[in-house]
C-alpha positions in Angstrom: 153.1 -29.5 -63.5 156.8 -30.1 -63.9 158.8 -29.0 -67.0 159.3 -32.9 -67.9 155.7 -33.6 -67.6 155.0 -30.7 -69.9 157.6 -32.1 -72.5 156.0 -35.8 -72.4 152.7 -34.1 -73.0 154.2 -32.2 -76.0 155.5 -35.6 -77.3 152.1 -37.1 -77.1 150.4 -34.2 -79.0 153.1 -34.5 -81.4 152.6 -38.0 -82.4 148.9 -39.0 -81.5 146.7 -36.9 -83.6 143.5 -37.6 -86.1 144.5 -38.8 -89.6 141.9 -39.4 -92.3 143.2 -42.5 -94.5 146.4 -44.3 -94.5 148.9 -41.8 -93.9 151.4 -42.4 -96.8 149.0 -41.5 -99.4 147.7 -38.7 -97.1 151.3 -37.6 -97.1 151.2 -37.3 -100.9 147.9 -35.5 -100.8 148.9 -32.9 -98.2 152.2 -32.0 -100.3 150.1 -31.8 -103.5 147.6 -29.6 -101.7 150.3 -27.4 -100.3 151.9 -26.8 -104.0 148.2 -26.3 -105.5 147.7 -23.7 -102.7 150.9 -21.9 -103.6 149.9 -21.5 -107.1 146.4 -20.3 -105.9 148.1 -17.7 -103.7 150.5 -16.2 -106.5 148.2 -16.5 -109.5 145.1 -14.6 -108.5 144.5 -13.7 -112.2 143.7 -17.2 -113.1 142.8 -19.0 -109.8 139.2 -17.8 -109.2 136.8 -19.5 -106.6 136.6 -23.2 -107.6 139.5 -23.2 -110.3 140.9 -26.2 -108.9 137.9 -28.4 -110.0 138.5 -27.5 -113.6 141.9 -26.2 -114.1 144.3 -28.3 -116.5 146.5 -29.5 -113.9 149.5 -31.6 -114.0 151.0 -33.3 -111.1 154.3 -35.0 -110.7 155.0 -36.7 -107.5 158.4 -38.4 -106.3 158.4 -40.5 -103.2 160.8 -42.7 -101.3 160.4 -46.4 -101.8 158.7 -46.8 -98.3 155.8 -44.4 -99.2 155.4 -46.3 -102.7 155.3 -49.5 -100.8 152.7 -48.3 -98.4 150.6 -46.5 -100.9 150.2 -49.0 -103.8 147.2 -51.0 -102.4 145.4 -49.1 -99.7 142.1 -47.6 -100.2 141.5 -43.8 -100.7 139.0 -42.3 -98.4 135.6 -41.8 -100.2 136.6 -42.8 -103.6 136.6 -46.7 -104.0 140.1 -46.5 -105.4 143.4 -47.5 -104.3 147.0 -45.9 -104.8 149.0 -42.8 -104.7 147.8 -41.2 -108.1 144.2 -40.8 -107.0 145.5 -39.4 -103.5 147.6 -37.0 -105.3 144.6 -35.8 -107.6 142.5 -35.3 -104.6 145.0 -33.1 -102.9 145.0 -30.9 -106.1 141.4 -30.7 -106.6 140.1 -30.1 -103.0 142.8 -30.7 -100.4 143.4 -28.3 -97.5 146.9 -28.3 -96.2 145.7 -26.5 -93.0 144.0 -29.8 -92.1 147.3 -31.7 -91.7 146.8 -35.5 -92.0 143.0 -34.8 -92.4 143.8 -32.9 -95.4 141.2 -34.8 -97.4 138.1 -34.1 -95.0 134.9 -33.2 -96.3 135.4 -34.7 -100.1 132.5 -34.0 -102.4 131.3 -36.3 -105.4 132.2 -33.6 -107.7 135.9 -33.5 -106.2 136.2 -37.2 -106.5 134.9 -37.3 -110.2 137.4 -34.7 -111.2 140.2 -36.4 -109.4 139.2 -39.7 -111.4 139.3 -37.5 -114.7 142.9 -36.5 -113.8 144.2 -39.9 -113.0 142.6 -41.2 -116.2 144.0 -38.7 -118.5 147.5 -39.4 -117.6 147.7 -36.0 -115.8 149.2 -37.6 -112.5 152.5 -39.3 -112.5 154.1 -41.1 -109.5 157.7 -42.4 -109.3 160.6 -43.2 -107.0 162.7 -40.5 -105.8 166.4 -40.7 -105.7 166.6 -40.4 -101.7 167.8 -42.7 -98.9 165.2 -41.1 -96.7 162.4 -43.6 -95.6 159.7 -41.1 -95.6 160.0 -38.6 -98.5 157.5 -36.7 -100.9 158.1 -34.2 -103.4 154.9 -32.9 -105.2 155.3 -30.5 -108.2 151.9 -29.1 -109.5 151.7 -27.2 -112.8 148.8 -25.5 -114.7 149.2 -26.1 -118.2 148.9 -23.0 -120.5 148.7 -21.1 -117.5 145.0 -22.0 -117.5 144.7 -20.1 -121.1 145.9 -20.5 -124.5 147.8 -17.3 -124.5 150.0 -17.6 -121.5 153.8 -18.3 -122.1 154.7 -20.1 -118.9 153.0 -22.7 -116.9 152.5 -21.6 -113.1 154.3 -24.4 -111.2 155.0 -25.0 -107.5 156.3 -27.9 -105.2 156.2 -29.0 -101.8 158.6 -31.4 -100.2 157.6 -33.6 -97.0 160.4 -35.2 -95.1 160.7 -37.8 -92.1 157.1 -37.0 -90.7 154.1 -37.6 -92.6 152.8 -33.9 -92.2 156.3 -32.1 -92.0 156.6 -29.6 -95.1 160.6 -28.8 -95.1 160.4 -27.0 -98.4 158.1 -24.9 -101.0 158.8 -23.3 -104.2 156.9 -21.3 -106.7 158.2 -20.6 -110.4 161.6 -22.0 -109.5 161.9 -19.7 -106.7 162.3 -21.1 -103.0 159.5 -19.8 -100.8 160.5 -21.7 -97.6 163.2 -24.2 -96.7 163.7 -25.3 -93.0 166.0 -28.0 -91.5 165.0 -31.5 -92.4 162.6 -33.3 -90.4 165.8 -35.8 -89.5 167.7 -32.8 -88.4 164.9 -31.6 -86.2 164.3 -34.9 -84.8 167.9 -35.4 -84.0 167.8 -32.1 -82.3 165.0 -33.0 -80.0 166.4 -36.4 -79.1 163.4 -38.2 -80.9 161.4 -39.4 -77.9 163.3 -37.1 -75.6 165.3 -39.9 -73.8 162.0 -41.4 -72.5 162.1 -44.8 -70.6 159.7 -47.6 -69.7 160.3 -46.7 -66.0 159.6 -42.9 -66.8 156.6 -43.4 -68.9 155.1 -45.7 -66.0 155.7 -43.1 -63.5 154.0 -40.2 -65.9 150.9 -42.5 -66.7 150.2 -43.3 -63.0 150.9 -39.7 -61.5 150.0 -36.9 -64.3 146.8 -35.1 -63.3 143.7 -36.7 -64.9 142.7 -33.2 -66.3 146.1 -33.0 -68.1 145.5 -36.4 -70.2 141.7 -36.4 -70.6 142.1 -35.4 -74.0 143.2 -38.8 -74.8 140.0 -40.4 -74.3 139.4 -39.0 -77.9 141.2 -42.1 -78.9 138.5 -44.3 -77.8 135.9 -42.1 -79.7 137.6 -42.0 -83.0 139.0 -45.6 -83.2 135.8 -47.0 -81.6 133.7 -45.4 -84.2 135.8 -46.9 -86.8 135.5 -50.5 -85.3 131.7 -50.1 -85.3 131.8 -49.1 -89.0 134.0 -52.0 -89.9 131.6 -54.2 -88.2 128.5 -52.9 -89.8 129.7 -52.2 -93.3 131.5 -54.6 -95.7 135.1 -53.3 -95.6 138.2 -55.0 -97.1 138.4 -58.5 -96.1 135.9 -58.1 -93.2 138.3 -59.7 -90.5 136.9 -58.2 -87.7 133.4 -59.3 -88.7 134.4 -62.7 -89.2 136.0 -62.9 -86.0 133.2 -61.2 -84.1 130.4 -63.6 -85.9 132.4 -66.7 -85.2 133.2 -65.8 -81.7 131.1 -68.7 -80.1 131.7 -71.4 -82.5 135.5 -70.8 -83.5 137.4 -68.1 -81.5 135.5 -68.3 -78.1 133.4 -65.9 -76.4 136.1 -64.2 -74.4 138.2 -60.8 -74.2 140.9 -61.9 -76.6 138.4 -62.6 -79.4 136.5 -59.4 -78.5 139.7 -57.4 -78.7 140.8 -59.0 -81.9 137.4 -58.6 -83.5 137.1 -55.0 -82.7 140.6 -53.8 -83.4 140.6 -55.8 -86.7 137.2 -54.4 -87.7 138.5 -50.9 -87.2 141.7 -51.7 -89.4 139.3 -53.2 -92.1 137.3 -49.9 -92.2 140.3 -47.8 -92.5 142.3 -49.7 -95.2 139.3 -50.0 -97.4 138.8 -46.3 -97.7 136.3 -45.5 -94.7 135.8 -41.7 -94.6 135.9 -41.6 -90.7 139.5 -40.7 -89.2 141.7 -43.0 -86.8 143.5 -41.4 -84.0 147.1 -42.2 -85.2 150.5 -43.0 -83.4 153.6 -42.3 -84.4 152.3 -41.4 -88.3 150.3 -44.4 -88.4 146.5 -45.0 -88.3 147.0 -48.8 -88.0 149.3 -48.1 -85.1 147.1 -46.0 -83.5 144.3 -48.3 -83.9 146.2 -51.3 -82.4 147.8 -49.3 -79.6 144.4 -48.3 -78.3 141.5 -50.7 -79.1 142.6 -53.7 -77.3 142.7 -51.1 -74.0 139.2 -49.7 -75.0 137.9 -53.3 -75.5 139.1 -54.2 -71.9 137.6 -51.0 -70.5 134.2 -51.7 -72.3 134.0 -55.3 -71.3 134.9 -54.7 -67.7 133.5 -51.3 -67.1 136.6 -49.3 -66.8 135.9 -45.5 -65.7 137.5 -42.8 -67.8 140.5 -42.2 -65.6 141.7 -45.3 -65.7 141.3 -45.8 -69.3 143.0 -42.6 -70.0 146.0 -43.5 -67.8 146.2 -46.8 -69.6 146.0 -45.3 -73.0 148.7 -43.0 -72.2 150.8 -45.8 -71.1 150.1 -47.8 -74.2 150.6 -44.9 -76.7 154.0 -43.7 -75.0 155.5 -47.2 -74.8 154.7 -47.5 -78.7 156.2 -43.9 -79.4 159.3 -45.0 -77.1 160.0 -48.2 -79.3 159.2 -46.6 -82.4 161.8 -43.9 -81.8 164.5 -46.7 -82.4 162.7 -47.9 -85.7 161.9 -44.6 -87.5 158.3 -43.7 -88.8 158.7 -46.2 -91.7 160.6 -49.5 -91.5 160.6 -53.1 -92.8 158.9 -54.1 -89.5 155.2 -54.3 -89.1 154.0 -51.5 -87.1 151.6 -53.8 -85.3 154.7 -55.3 -83.5 155.3 -52.0 -81.8 151.6 -50.9 -81.2 150.6 -54.1 -79.9 153.3 -54.2 -77.4 152.2 -51.0 -76.3 148.5 -52.3 -75.8 149.8 -55.4 -73.9 151.4 -52.9 -71.4 147.9 -51.0 -71.1 146.1 -54.4 -70.5 148.7 -55.5 -68.0 148.1 -52.3 -65.8 144.2 -52.4 -66.3 144.6 -56.0 -64.7 146.6 -54.8 -61.7 150.1 -55.3 -63.0 152.8 -52.9 -62.1 156.1 -51.7 -63.6 157.7 -55.1 -63.5 155.0 -57.0 -65.2 154.9 -54.1 -67.9 158.6 -54.9 -68.7 157.7 -58.6 -69.0 154.9 -57.9 -71.2 157.3 -55.9 -73.5 160.1 -58.7 -73.5 157.5 -61.3 -74.2 156.4 -59.4 -77.1 159.7 -58.8 -78.3 160.5 -62.4 -78.3 157.3 -63.5 -80.0 156.4 -61.3 -83.3 159.7 -59.5 -83.9 160.4 -59.9 -87.4 156.8 -59.6 -88.8 157.6 -57.8 -92.2 155.7 -54.7 -93.6 154.7 -55.7 -97.0 152.7 -52.4 -97.7 149.4 -50.8 -96.6 146.4 -52.8 -97.7 143.2 -54.7 -96.7 145.2 -57.6 -95.4 146.9 -55.5 -92.6 143.7 -56.1 -90.7 145.1 -59.9 -90.3 148.2 -58.6 -89.0 146.6 -56.5 -86.6 144.4 -59.2 -85.2 147.5 -61.4 -84.8 149.3 -58.6 -82.9 146.3 -58.2 -80.5 146.4 -61.8 -79.9 150.0 -61.8 -78.9 149.4 -58.7 -76.8 146.8 -60.5 -74.7 148.9 -63.7 -74.3 152.1 -61.7 -73.4 150.0 -59.7 -70.8 148.4 -62.9 -69.3 151.9 -64.4 -68.9 153.4 -61.3 -67.5 150.7 -61.2 -64.8 151.8 -64.8 -63.8 155.3 -63.4 -63.4 156.4 -65.1 -66.7 158.8 -63.7 -68.8 160.9 -64.6 -71.6 164.5 -65.0 -70.0 167.6 -63.0 -71.5 169.2 -66.5 -72.5 166.4 -66.2 -75.4 167.5 -64.6 -78.6 167.2 -60.6 -78.6 165.8 -60.5 -74.9 168.0 -58.8 -72.4 167.6 -58.2 -68.8 167.4 -54.6 -69.3 164.0 -53.7 -70.9 165.7 -50.8 -72.4 168.3 -52.9 -74.0 165.5 -55.4 -75.2 163.9 -52.3 -77.3 167.1 -51.2 -78.6 167.6 -54.7 -79.9 164.2 -54.8 -81.4 164.7 -51.4 -83.1 168.0 -52.4 -84.4 166.6 -55.6 -86.2 163.7 -53.4 -87.8 165.7 -50.0 -88.7 169.1 -51.9 -89.7 168.9 -55.7 -89.8 165.7 -55.7 -92.1 167.0 -53.3 -94.8 167.7 -55.9 -97.3 164.3 -57.7 -96.7 162.6 -54.2 -97.2 164.4 -53.9 -100.6 163.3 -57.4 -101.7 159.7 -56.5 -100.5 159.7 -53.5 -102.7 161.2 -55.4 -105.6 158.7 -58.2 -105.3 155.9 -55.6 -105.2 156.7 -53.5 -108.2 157.3 -56.7 -110.4 154.0 -58.2 -110.1 
């Protein structure tokens, strides 16, 4: 394997990973869990086994506006509750920071009950941090009275996450810095984001990398398909996926498009409503991971695609999404399903026999179709946007396979697919900043 292939595999492993719950509240839970563990490590006298379930904890969380926006209305796994306060409380009561984005795996009824008590008692506060970063969490945890009436100083610790949902860049105990690394932004700049990937290189890699080196990506199918089946069998959120599947013959049509829409939306239904199954995320987003993979998995299921071809299609889809996302940042005013469904359009094109040119056509068709769909926070309604993204992906793929591509005379489309991607990124990262602020103002004033 070449050094370049090894580097691309590192990018995939970095940005495609399991995540339990919406990643914005999970980032909050992760920071709180880390701060609580620091207290445990430094206060053996008060931190006996199980102390977190009974200690008089106080939790203060400061987050960027985009974290707040994406955490206000989304379900927290296993709780039946929404929002950042309960995620923070769970991080303190039972979170395990070594699990990363699966920090809340293995919830117990006792832990959920204690987290509810902390929130109800006012022990958890969440506010907006004075930062320009799009992804920022600072979680401070203290034990009131040091866990006893005789203590003079409350043990306290904090942890800071920046720029990636699971990148802890600073920790402190009792006002003493324990760890301070370069910020996520600096680390990302140093490693050149997606390391200069192009659609041409992604296409070459997906087709030629040894199957044994990418077989791991089939876990994408396992995790997200399980979420889809859970969404179809249960009553989650708005039940968008179930509605599509149950009306497949009479309304939507008994075809691949409606099957892909229903399965993908069902996975998003379950995840946004607090299902306790993990998603395989992409670029820090579970919904993006679902949307980048489930249409491709749906095609493979319907048309009996073998594992190697599915793996290559999933690699193609995930890498295209990572590449586009590198121009947007982990959080933006642009809905992630625009990026993710563009990736899945590419995977579908390739599975149907298309080549590099047709993949470029699909990307341009998507950019000219749904660029501008806003992100107004994570919530159960995201399943509808996911379904819309899948519909556009299938349309774009069909047109691309016919040799039809939106011309460069139209809008943001350029003859060069890389310039088209940069144009999309500029709109989402810079052009929509005012829209992002307005969306947050509207949400906070409701």
